[in-house]
Phi, psi and omega in degrees: 000134176244123182250118180241133179254168182231140164225150182173169184285140179269345188253046177289144175293160179302320180291338179281337186302309179294327177299314181289321179302312181297316180298321179290317177302313179297317181295329181272349186304321181285350178256000190293091169192186187282007177260359179278130173234123175258136182243122187218151173268358176064024174296155178299165179083229187306316183298315181288323176300317177297316181301317177297319180293321179298313181295321178295329179278359178090010180275176177259149181248126172247139185243136174242108181264134186294332184203164178298325185268008187305310181299314185291325188254338185245341179272121181290147183311320183286349181253357185300318182299314181291322177300309182297320177299313178294322179296320180290333182272355182280153180268344181205133177235121177244135177255134171290153184280059178229133176286325183237148177289143177174185186306310181299321180295315181292322179294321179293321178296316178300317180299318180294317178298311184296329183284350183235025184230162176262339185202154180237130172265135178232112175273093194217137181275001177087359180274146181295154177281171178270014178080020181241032178082027182278188184301312181300323179294318179295321178297312180299317181297317180298311181298322180297332178263004178081017177278123180299138182240128174251110177279128182238109183209080183296153177306133179095354178285141180210160175258149173296149178280000000 
């Protein structure tokens, strides 16, 4: 069994989405079988694209939600259908012990993901985080514990301003 986690930017431009989706599909191709487990917090953007790629590769999806109110307070109305679909298709959903989403909840979710994976995929532009549990922080934490990190940032990918 191979357990791969995801960290990545939630604010990818619309033109970047198909680029990142293809790159994730390609990166998971060698793991495509029933022993693949993808671990995601299901944030919009990279997390959800990864979840779709894991399921398309025949893997299982495990979800780590940062807080009890995550869906109600952080998932945008236009993203609810995809979020709910991925949640229903997951084999395991774990909630962090936080009632509300925030820095501590995101840090705990990142820690839980990192503690249960063999490798981390990072849809990351290489820029440092703002110190609030962002993508750069997750990459640094993974590297600090010796978890292999695959940075996925295809040419032409950009973040919204």
